[in-house]
N, C-alpha and C positions, 0 to 999 in steps of 0.2 A: 939346746933343749928348751921347750916352752915350759911355762909354769905348770906344776902338776894339776892345779885347779882347772886350768883351761884344757889341758890335755885330756882330762878325765870327763869333761863335759860332753853330754850328748843330748839329743832332742828329748828323750824320755826323762832324763834327769832334770832338764829344764822345766818340763811339764810338771814334775813332782814339786820342784822348787816353787813354781808359780802357785800351785795349790796351797802350799804351806804359807806363802806370803800373801795370799789372796790377791794375786795379780794374774788372773786367767788369760788376759790378752797380751801379756808380755812375750816378746820374741827376742832371743839373744841372736845378735848378728856379728859375725867376725869378718873384718875387712883386712886389706893388706897393710895399710898404715894410716896415720892421722889425716892425710890429705883426702882419703876416701870417705871419712866418717860422715861429713855433711852431705856429700853427693848421694851416698846410698840411703841416708836417712830421708832425704827429700824424695828420692825415687820410691822407696817403700811406703812412706806416709801418704804419697799422692794416690796410690792405687790400693792401699790397705788401710783406709782411714779409721777403721774400727780397732786397729791394733796399736800396741805400743812397742817401741823398739829400743833395745839397749845395744847400741852399735859401738864396738870397740875394735882397735887394731890388734893384730896378732903379734904381740911383743915376743922377742927372742932374747935369750941369755947372751952375754958377751961372746961366748964361744961360737955363736952362730949369727952374730950381728950383721955380717955381710951377706947372708943368704937371703933369698927373695921371700917376701911375705906370701906371695902367691903359692909357692911350693909348700909352705907350712899349712896354708888353708886347704889346699887340695889333698894333702895327706890326711886330713880329718874328714874326708868325704863320707866315710861310713857312719860318722857320728851325727851328720846333719839330718834334719827332719822338720816337721811342722813348727817346732818351737826353737830350732837352732839352725840358722842359715849361714852359708858362706857366700861372700861376694868378692869377685876378683876382676881384674883387668883381663880382657880377652887376649892381649898381645896378638900373635898370629893364629891363635888356637880356635877362633871362630871360623875364619876362612879355611883353615886346615883341620877342622874338627875330626875328620875321618883319618887323618894322617899323623897326628901327634898324640902322645900318651895323655897329655893334659887336656887336649881337645876332646878325647874320648871320655875322660873323667867328667868334664863339665857337661857334655852332651847327654850322658847317661845318668846324671843326678839332677832331678828337678829342684833340689834344694840348694844348688849352687847357682847363683846368678852371675851374669857377666855383663860387661859394658857393651858388647857387640861392636865396639871400636877397639883400637889398640889399647887405649887407656882413658882415664877420665880427662887427661889433657886434650885428647882429640875431641872429646865432647865439648870442651870449652872453646875449641877453635871454630865451632860452627857459628855462622854469622847471624846470631839471634840475640837481641837485647844488648848489643855492644854500645850503641849510642846512650841508652839509659844508664848503663853501668858506668860509662866514662863520666857522664854528668854527675852521677851520684858520688863517684870517687873524687872528682876534681872540682865539683861545685861551680862549673863554668861551661858555657855553651859557645860554640862557634861552628862554622861550616864543617870543619874537619870532624868534629864530634857528631854533629847532626847527620852527616852522611856516612857515618862509620859502618853501619850495617850493609848498605849498598856497596860501599867501597871494599869492605872485607869480602863480601860475596863474590865480587869479581876477582879480587886478588887471590883468594884461597882457591877458586876454581882454576885459575891459570897456573898456580903452583901445583895443584893436584894433577893437572894434565901433564905437567913437566915430570912429576914424580911417578906417574903411572907405570911406565916401562921398567923403571928401577924396582918398584914394588913387585911387579910380576916376577922379575928375576930373583928378588929376595925370597919370595914365597916358594918359588920353584926349588931353590937351594935348601930352604928350611924343610920342605917336604921330603927331600932326600937326605936330611940330616947333614948338610954341608954348610960351611961357613960362607956368608955373604960379605958385604962391606959395612962399615959404620955409616950411619945416616949423616953423621957430621961431615962426611966428605962432600955432601951436597948442601946440608942445612947449617953447617957450622958458622957461627957469627963472624968469624974472622974473614970469611969469604965476602962479606958485605959491609964490613966496618968502614972501608974507604968511601963507600957511597953514603952511608948514614952520616959520616963526618964532613961531607962536602957541603958547605954552607952556601955554595952558589946554586944548588939545585933546590927546586920546590919539592914538596912532599909527593905530588903526582910524578914528577920527573924521577925522583928517587925510586919510587915503586916500579916505574918502567924499567929503569936500569937494573933493579933487583931481579925482575922477571927475566931480563936478558941473561943475567949471570946464572940464574937457577936453571934455565933451559940449557945453557952450555955445560954446566956441571952435571946435570942429569944425563945428557947425551954421553959425556965422558964416563960416567958411572955405569950406564947401560952397556957401553962397549967393554968396560973392564969386567963386568959380570958375565957377559957373553963369552969373553975370552977365558974366564975361569971354568966354564962348564959348557964347552961346545957340544958335548954329548947330550945335553939336556934341552936343546932347542925345540925339539918336537914336544917334549914334556911341558915346556913353557907354553906352547901354543894350546895344548890340550887343557892345561890348568886354567888358562885365561878363558877358554870357552866355558868351562865348568863354573868358574867364579862369576862370569857375566850372567849365566843363565840361572844359577841356583842362589847366588848371594847378591845379585844386583850390583856387582862391582862395576864401576864405570870410571873413565878418566876423570870425571868431575868430582867423584866422591872418594877417590883413592887416598886423599889426605887423612881420611878417618882411620886408615889402617897402617900408616907408617908409624915409626916409633914416636910415641906421643911426647916424651920429654924433649926430644930434639926439635920436633915441630913447634911446640909451644915456646921454647926458648927462641927459635927463629922468629916467630910471629911477634913475640914480645919485643924483640930487638928491632925488627924492621917495620912493624906496624903500630903496635899498641904504645910502646914507650915514646916514640916520636910525637904521637898525638897528645899523650899525657903532658909532655914537656911544653908543647904549644899552649895547652889549656892552663897550665900552671903559670907560665910566663905572662900570658895575657891577663890573667886575673891579678897577678902581682902588679902589673902596669896599671890596671884599673884602680887598684887600691892606692897606688902612688899618685894617680891623677885626681882622685875625688876626695881623699881624706886630707885634713889639715896636716901640715908637716909633722907637728908634734904627736899626732895620733897614728902616723904611718907604721912605726915599729910595732906597736901593739896590735894593729890591724893585720899586719903581715904575720905576726906570731899566732894570732887567733886563727887565721886561714890555714896556717901550717898544721895546726892541731886538728882542723876539721877534715882535711883531705886524707884519702886512703890510697894505698897502692892498688892499681887496677889488677895486676897479675894474680894476686891471691884471691881477690874478690871475684874476678871472672871465673876462676877455676871452680868455685863452689856455687856459682849463681844458678846454673841449670836452667837458664832461660829457654833452652830448646824444648823443655818438657811442656811448655805452653803451646807448642806448635803440633797440632794433631795430624798434620800431613807429613811430619818428619819420620822417615823410615826407622831411624834409631829409636825414637820415642815409641813407635808402634811395637818394635821388637821388645823393648823393655816392659812396656805395658802388658804385652801378651805373656811374657815370662813370669811377671809378678802375679798376674791374675790367674795363672795356671797352677800356682802353688796350692796344694791341698791343705789349707789352713782354716 
């Protein structure tokens, strides 16, 4: 059970509280957890610059600590309004908005905003601003870093095409309220660990081998899913046509709609972390080469304090918001600007 203060909050009460505290432009925003706070703050502030936002996660008591924050947020749907917003990950509910209870709740409430991708992790997998963020986090430049956006654009597109048939089956089964497979069957790091640990391969060679593996595993997963529901083959075909025409789902952007936590873990393991390791080692070698021996320990310690982990920094960077041609950016902008605030 949530705290009584939060459970009893609604848009009108927030409006009255704003009058009492002389903060007429303040909007209360509830998100799923701490990881979402910065992302939704940036999204809302970008397109509602005249407003202030108090963005907080929906905390639960220990008795419900394992339940999803999204469910709690959506149960508050009737309480949302111009002064009190809910923001959630879409999961499969954007693509299946007419077929799931949560999808209908989100679609019919303009004061519930959604990611339009599976989660904020999927947003962070888009190939925008990767090079700049790597340089910021590791304070070092090399070709792997400089070419990161183009390399990721190709890599994620190929991954997306491999995952597309699996996604279609997952969505078909979800639409019929049937169980699919775990995305870790295809994206689990253990499937790729031997490639990442093979020091005889260059980074481009490792990525090629990773793409070979993911194509094989995706084909196996597709066959497994088809065997689980042979009666849904025609439904899958019909759903694909609908998603292609109405939601612009394509093999190249399918990665936006697979389970985000698994995809981000996969990319961190196979793409981001290997580049980070190269940047860190190269900079350490530069320090060892150019500093007097007696100063090297202090220089290395100073560098260690400066660097930041890319994984968490990229998750909240929201670089894609600067791309006006990005379809997800446009959907988010439209939904925020449509708020009657």
